[in-house]
VEXDREN-2710 file (C-alpha; in Angstrom, 1 decimal):
% VEXDREN-2710
k/r/px/py/pz
1/MET/12.4/-9.2/-13.6
2/PHE/10.0/-8.0/-16.2
3/ASN/8.5/-10.8/-18.3
4/ARG/6.3/-11.2/-21.3
5/ARG/3.2/-12.2/-19.3
6/LYS/3.4/-9.0/-17.2
7/PHE/3.9/-7.0/-20.4
8/LEU/0.8/-8.5/-22.0
9/GLU/-1.2/-7.8/-18.8
10/MET/-0.1/-4.2/-18.8
11/SER/-0.8/-3.8/-22.5
12/SER/-4.3/-5.2/-22.0
13/LEU/-4.9/-2.5/-19.4
14/GLY/-3.7/0.2/-21.7
15/LEU/-0.9/1.1/-19.3
16/SER/2.0/0.7/-21.7
17/ALA/0.6/3.5/-23.9
18/ILE/0.5/6.2/-21.3
19/SER/1.6/9.5/-22.9
20/PHE/4.2/11.6/-21.2
21/SER/4.3/14.4/-23.7
22/GLY/3.7/18.0/-22.5
23/PHE/5.4/17.5/-19.1
24/THR/7.3/20.6/-17.9
25/PRO/9.2/20.3/-14.6
26/LYS/8.9/23.3/-12.4
27/ASN/12.4/22.9/-11.0
28/LYS/15.4/21.9/-13.0
29/GLY/16.8/18.6/-11.8
30/THR/13.5/17.2/-10.3
31/LYS/11.5/14.6/-12.0
32/PRO/8.0/13.3/-10.9
33/ILE/7.8/9.7/-9.9
34/VAL/5.2/7.5/-8.3
35/ILE/5.8/4.0/-7.1
36/SER/3.4/1.6/-5.4
37/THR/3.2/-1.9/-4.0
38/TRP/2.2/-4.9/-6.1
39/ASP/0.8/-5.2/-9.6
40/ALA/-2.4/-3.4/-8.6
41/GLY/-0.1/-0.4/-8.5
42/LEU/0.0/-0.3/-12.3
43/ARG/-3.6/0.8/-12.4
44/ALA/-3.2/3.1/-9.4
45/ASN/-0.1/4.7/-10.8
46/LYS/-2.0/5.6/-14.0
47/ALA/-4.4/7.7/-12.0
48/ALA/-1.7/9.3/-9.9
49/TRP/0.4/10.1/-12.9
50/GLU/-2.5/12.1/-14.5
51/ILE/-2.1/14.5/-11.6
52/LEU/1.7/14.5/-11.6
53/ARG/2.1/15.0/-15.3
54/ASN/0.0/18.2/-15.0
55/ASN/2.3/19.6/-12.3
56/GLY/-0.1/18.6/-9.6
57/ARG/0.8/18.0/-6.0
58/ALA/2.1/14.7/-4.8
59/LEU/-0.4/14.6/-2.0
60/ASP/-3.3/14.7/-4.5
61/ALA/-1.6/12.1/-6.6
62/VAL/-1.2/9.5/-3.8
63/GLU/-4.7/10.0/-2.7
64/ARG/-6.3/9.6/-6.1
65/GLY/-4.0/6.7/-7.0
66/VAL/-5.0/4.4/-4.2
67/MET/-8.6/5.3/-4.6
68/VAL/-8.5/3.3/-7.8
69/THR/-7.7/0.2/-5.8
70/GLU/-10.3/1.0/-3.1
71/ASP/-12.9/1.1/-5.9
72/GLU/-12.0/-2.3/-7.3
73/ILE/-14.3/-5.1/-6.0
74/ASN/-11.8/-7.7/-4.9
75/CYS/-11.0/-9.7/-1.8
76/CYS/-8.0/-7.7/-0.9
77/VAL/-8.6/-4.0/-0.6
78/GLY/-11.8/-1.9/0.0
79/LEU/-15.3/-2.9/0.9
80/GLY/-15.2/-5.9/-1.4
81/ALA/-12.5/-7.5/0.8
82/ASN/-12.5/-10.5/2.9
83/PRO/-14.1/-9.8/6.3
84/ASP/-12.8/-10.3/9.9
85/ARG/-13.7/-13.5/11.7
86/GLU/-17.0/-11.9/12.8
87/GLY/-18.0/-11.4/9.1
88/HIS/-17.4/-7.6/8.9
89/VAL/-15.1/-5.7/6.6
90/THR/-13.0/-3.1/8.4
91/LEU/-10.7/-0.7/6.6
92/ASP/-7.5/1.2/7.6
93/ALA/-5.6/4.0/5.8
94/CYS/-3.1/6.8/6.3
95/ILE/-1.7/9.7/4.3
96/MET/1.3/12.0/4.9
97/ASP/2.4/15.2/3.0
98/GLU/5.6/17.1/2.5
99/HIS/5.0/19.2/5.7
100/ALA/4.9/16.2/8.0
101/ASN/1.1/16.6/8.2
102/CYS/-0.6/13.2/8.5
103/GLY/-3.9/11.5/9.1
104/SER/-5.0/8.0/9.7
105/VAL/-8.2/6.0/10.2
106/ALA/-8.6/2.4/11.4
107/PHE/-11.3/-0.1/12.1
108/LEU/-13.5/1.9/9.7
109/GLU/-16.7/0.2/8.5
110/ARG/-19.1/1.0/5.6
111/ILE/-17.1/3.9/4.1
112/LYS/-15.9/3.4/0.6
113/HIS/-12.8/5.5/0.6
114/PRO/-10.9/5.4/3.9
115/ILE/-7.9/7.2/2.3
116/GLN/-10.2/10.3/1.8
117/VAL/-11.3/10.1/5.4
118/ALA/-7.6/9.9/6.5
119/ARG/-6.9/13.1/4.5
120/LYS/-9.9/14.8/6.2
121/VAL/-8.5/13.8/9.6
122/MET/-5.2/15.4/8.6
123/GLU/-6.7/18.6/7.3
124/ASN/-9.9/19.2/9.4
125/THR/-9.0/18.0/12.9
126/PRO/-6.3/18.6/15.5
127/HIS/-5.7/14.8/15.5
128/VAL/-3.7/12.3/13.5
129/PHE/-5.6/9.0/14.2
130/LEU/-9.3/8.2/14.5
131/VAL/-10.7/4.7/14.9
132/GLY/-13.8/2.7/14.8
133/GLU/-17.2/4.3/15.5
134/GLY/-15.5/7.7/16.0
135/ALA/-13.8/7.5/12.6
136/GLN/-17.1/6.6/11.0
137/GLN/-18.9/9.4/12.8
138/PHE/-16.3/11.8/11.7
139/ALA/-16.6/10.6/8.1
140/LEU/-20.3/11.1/8.1
141/SER/-19.8/14.7/9.4
142/GLN/-17.6/15.3/6.4
143/GLY/-20.2/14.3/3.9
144/PHE/-19.3/10.6/3.4
145/VAL/-22.2/8.1/3.2
146/LEU/-22.7/4.7/4.7
147/GLU/-22.5/1.9/2.1
148/LYS/-24.6/-1.3/2.5
149/ASP/-23.5/-3.6/5.2
150/GLU/-22.9/-6.6/3.0
151/LEU/-20.1/-8.8/1.7
152/SER/-19.1/-9.0/-1.9
153/LYS/-20.0/-12.3/-3.6
154/ASP/-16.4/-13.5/-3.5
155/ALA/-15.9/-12.4/0.1
156/GLU/-19.1/-14.1/1.2
157/ARG/-18.1/-17.3/-0.5
158/ASN/-14.6/-17.2/1.0
159/TYR/-16.0/-16.4/4.5
160/LYS/-18.4/-19.4/4.3
161/GLU/-15.6/-21.6/3.3
162/TRP/-13.4/-20.3/6.1
163/LEU/-16.1/-20.9/8.7
164/LYS/-16.0/-24.6/8.1
165/LYS/-12.9/-24.8/10.2
166/SER/-12.6/-21.3/11.5
167/GLU/-8.8/-21.6/11.7
168/TYR/-7.2/-18.3/12.5
169/LYS/-3.7/-18.2/11.0
170/PRO/-2.3/-14.7/11.3
171/ILE/0.5/-15.1/8.9
172/ILE/-0.8/-14.0/5.6
173/ASN/-3.9/-14.7/3.6
174/VAL/-3.2/-16.2/0.3
175/GLU/-4.9/-16.2/-3.1
176/ASN/-4.5/-18.7/-5.9
177/LYS/-4.2/-17.6/-9.4
178/ASN/-7.9/-17.7/-10.1
179/ASN/-8.4/-15.1/-7.3
180/GLN/-9.9/-17.7/-5.0
181/THR/-8.8/-17.4/-1.4
182/ALA/-6.9/-20.2/0.3
183/TRP/-6.9/-20.6/4.0
184/ALA/-3.3/-21.7/4.7
185/PRO/0.0/-19.8/4.5
186/THR/1.2/-21.1/1.1
187/ARG/2.5/-19.4/-2.0
188/PHE/1.7/-19.6/-5.7
189/ASP/3.7/-22.0/-7.8
190/ASP/5.6/-19.0/-9.2
191/GLY/6.4/-17.8/-5.6
192/THR/4.0/-14.9/-5.4
193/TRP/2.0/-14.1/-2.3
194/ASN/-1.4/-12.6/-1.7
195/HIS/-1.6/-8.9/-0.7
196/ASP/-4.3/-6.9/1.1
197/THR/-2.6/-3.5/1.0
198/ILE/-1.6/-0.9/-1.5
199/GLY/1.0/1.7/-0.5
200/MET/2.0/4.6/-2.8
201/ILE/4.7/7.2/-2.5
202/ALA/5.4/10.0/-5.0
203/MET/7.5/13.0/-5.8
204/ASP/5.9/15.9/-7.8
205/ALA/7.4/18.4/-10.2
206/ALA/8.2/20.8/-7.3
207/GLY/10.3/18.0/-5.7
208/ASN/7.9/17.5/-2.8
209/LEU/7.1/14.1/-1.4
210/SER/3.9/12.5/-0.1
211/GLY/2.6/9.0/0.6
212/SER/-0.5/7.0/1.2
213/CYS/-1.5/3.5/2.3
214/THR/-4.8/1.7/2.4
215/THR/-5.9/-1.8/3.3
216/SER/-8.7/-4.1/4.4
217/GLY/-6.2/-5.8/6.8
218/MET/-5.7/-9.5/7.1
219/GLY/-8.6/-11.7/6.0
220/PHE/-10.4/-13.4/8.8
221/LYS/-8.5/-11.4/11.4
222/MET/-9.6/-11.0/15.0
223/ARG/-12.2/-8.3/15.3
224/GLY/-10.5/-5.0/16.1
225/ARG/-7.1/-6.1/14.7
226/ILE/-5.0/-3.3/13.2
227/GLY/-1.8/-3.8/11.3
228/ASP/0.9/-1.4/10.2
229/SER/-0.8/0.2/7.3
230/PRO/-2.5/3.1/9.1
231/ILE/0.4/3.7/11.5
232/ILE/2.7/6.6/10.7
233/GLY/6.3/5.4/11.0
234/ALA/5.4/1.8/10.5
235/GLY/3.3/1.4/7.3
236/LEU/4.2/4.9/6.0
237/PHE/6.7/7.7/6.6
238/VAL/7.6/10.8/4.7
239/ASP/10.4/13.3/5.4
240/ASN/10.5/15.9/2.6
241/GLU/14.2/16.6/3.2
242/VAL/15.2/12.9/2.8
243/GLY/12.6/10.6/1.2
244/ALA/9.6/8.4/1.7
245/ALA/8.8/4.8/2.4
246/VAL/5.8/2.5/2.6
247/ALA/5.5/-1.1/3.6
248/THR/3.3/-4.1/2.9
249/GLY/3.1/-7.6/4.3
250/GLN/2.8/-9.0/7.8
251/GLY/1.8/-5.8/9.7
252/GLU/2.5/-7.0/13.2
253/ASP/6.2/-7.5/12.3
254/ILE/6.5/-4.3/10.3
255/ILE/5.2/-2.5/13.4
256/ARG/7.9/-4.2/15.6
257/ILE/10.7/-2.7/13.6
258/GLY/9.1/0.7/12.7
259/GLY/9.7/-0.3/9.1
260/SER/9.0/2.8/7.0
261/HIS/10.5/5.2/9.5
262/ALA/13.6/3.1/9.8
263/VAL/14.1/3.1/6.0
264/VAL/13.8/6.9/5.9
265/GLU/16.4/7.3/8.7
266/LEU/18.8/5.1/6.8
267/MET/18.4/7.2/3.7
268/ARG/19.1/10.2/5.9
269/GLN/22.4/8.6/6.7
270/GLY/23.2/8.4/3.0
271/PHE/22.1/4.9/2.1
272/PRO/20.3/4.6/-1.3
273/PRO/16.7/3.5/-1.2
274/GLU/17.2/-0.2/-2.1
275/GLU/20.1/-0.6/0.4
276/ALA/18.0/1.2/3.1
277/CYS/15.1/-1.2/2.5
278/LYS/17.4/-4.2/2.5
279/LYS/18.9/-3.3/5.9
280/VAL/15.5/-2.9/7.5
281/ILE/14.3/-6.3/6.0
282/GLU/17.5/-7.8/7.4
283/ARG/16.6/-6.4/10.8
284/LEU/13.2/-8.1/10.5
285/LEU/14.8/-11.4/9.5
286/LYS/17.1/-11.2/12.6
287/VAL/14.1/-10.5/14.8
288/LYS/11.9/-13.3/13.4
289/GLY/14.6/-16.0/13.0
290/GLU/13.2/-19.3/11.8
291/LYS/9.6/-17.9/11.8
292/ALA/10.5/-15.5/9.0
293/LYS/9.9/-18.3/6.5
294/ASP/6.2/-18.1/7.2
295/ILE/5.7/-14.4/6.5
296/GLN/6.1/-11.8/3.8
297/ALA/7.2/-8.2/4.4
298/ALA/8.3/-5.7/1.9
299/ILE/9.2/-2.0/1.8
300/ILE/9.5/0.4/-1.1
301/ALA/11.2/3.8/-1.0
302/ILE/12.2/6.9/-2.9
303/ASN/14.8/9.6/-1.9
304/LYS/14.9/13.3/-2.5
305/LYS/16.9/12.7/-5.7
306/GLY/14.1/10.7/-7.2
307/GLU/16.0/7.4/-6.8
308/TYR/13.9/4.4/-5.8
309/GLY/14.2/0.9/-4.6
310/ALA/12.6/-2.0/-2.7
311/TYR/13.4/-5.1/-0.8
312/CYS/11.3/-8.0/0.6
313/LEU/11.7/-11.0/2.8
314/GLN/10.4/-13.7/0.5
315/THR/10.3/-14.1/-3.3
316/GLY/7.1/-13.0/-5.0
317/PHE/6.9/-9.3/-4.1
318/ASN/6.6/-6.8/-7.0
319/TYR/6.1/-3.1/-7.2
320/SER/5.0/-0.6/-9.8
321/VAL/7.0/2.4/-11.0
322/CYS/5.8/5.3/-13.1
323/THR/8.1/8.0/-14.4
324/ALA/8.4/10.3/-17.4
325/ASP/11.3/8.2/-18.7
326/ASP/10.4/4.7/-17.8
327/LYS/6.6/4.9/-18.3
328/ASN/4.6/2.5/-16.1
329/ILE/6.5/-0.8/-15.3
330/LEU/6.3/-3.7/-12.9
331/LEU/9.5/-4.7/-11.1
332/ASN/10.3/-7.6/-8.9
333/GLY/11.7/-6.7/-5.4
334/LYS/14.9/-8.4/-4.4
335/ASN/14.5/-10.8/-1.5
336/LEU/16.5/-12.2/1.4
337/ILE/15.0/-15.7/1.6
END
């Protein structure tokens, strides 16, 4: 659960001092909420909340929120991320609104904000999913610019180290506590895992739901590899009559069980968000069997009542929640293993 170290981290970021005064819900009984995966979500939530607290649309909030993470130069998300095994950074993202409109991009190179491109696909094309060179070409036609084709300093160092053995282990890429990348499927001493995705779901003052997901994918992946993050129904799903869910972790396995869509369908049957997430993670555990011990997968969800929950396979997953009552907090997801 919440601990002193996390509280100090939040305070140092100024997140515990977010003001919620002046908020006026449009519909009685509804309450804005935004939740996102991992502790990076604390910073992302702050940006999303600035939209929600001013009666803004959930779609705008989930786009703006994850852009904060895409902007951060790190080895997990965005152009500063670890490359594929050929030394290139490729990005994936998707977005979905309250009307079941959705847009996705994958294998996108040299574009800073793939989530914005995904929204342009949703709004300005008859399609849902663009990939690779076509996605990049579309982005340029929409006014995006090509960034330099170069690795961040950390990613370049990590890639050079990885090349010494060039071992491809598509389980998860793991960081140590100094943000140095390791090249084996291990965990921190406190049980936490590395993450290369941020997913966000939100309900606005009008009671409408939207979600977003953005990632650099697995570090040192095979060129062309796509995980669950840009796939509607796997990495993200929104049904405005029921709820929304977004996933993180081993993308191949989340795809196998249609993770986010499965959670929403369970909520449709009446299961609360946490229980719905648990049942889907249990399904994954059954599918993977003994191999489950080597992977991490997690799903967060909110329902139409504004209730939220999460569940994960392994210990170490956390998620960020921002509401008018609870402010911006970090919670540990319950786990099966």
